[in-house]
C-alpha positions, 0 to 999 in steps of 0.5 A: 317693153324694151326701150328704143336703145336696147336691142330686142331679145331676138337680136341678142348674140351669144356671149362666148367666154373662155372654152376651158378653165384657165390654168393657175399660171394663166390666172396669176400672171402679171401683164408682162408674163401674160404677154410672154405666155400668150406668145408661147413662153411657158413658165413653170413645169406643172400640168393642169392637174398638178396646178389644180392640186397645188391651188387646193393645197394653198387654199387648205393651208389658208383655210387652216390658218384662218380656222386656227386663229379664229378658233384660238381668238374665240377660245381666248374671248370665252376664257377671259369672259368666264374668268372675269364673270366667274371670279372676283377679278371682274369686280376690280375697278380701273378708273372707276370702271369694273374690269369686266367692262374694260377688258372686253371693251378695250383689251381685245382690240390689240389682240385682234389687231395682232391676230390680223397682222400675224394672219397676213404675214403667214398668208403671204408666206404661204403664197410665196412658198406656193409660188416657189413650188409651182415654179412661177416668178412673182411679179417684180414691183415697180418704183411705186411698189405696185407689181408690174 
């Protein structure tokens, strides 16, 4: 049973969303650019099909970057683990703790942070290059560094 505040299903009205998938330009516009776009000031010169293809290329580039870095880190993890367990190097002591414990417990964090930093820089570079290809002007940051 519905509460008195809630409308009954018989009185519900259909919620209507956009009639078509927004174009890449429409989805990525800043608020100022969205207003210009709504008034008819078109930016970029790509059709919807070309925009969709450009988005797919960007997504593939980002996925490729993530897979290469993820698989590379995993391979490094496995190789170092094998090196420490299959050779006498892992038995060496560092401040009374075996190297086979120190390296995985402490040594992989700087590598992981470096990988994350590299991923962020390359992903942002991919997006900047994509913005140039599509022909959009990136939002300009205001005094606080936030996009307008």
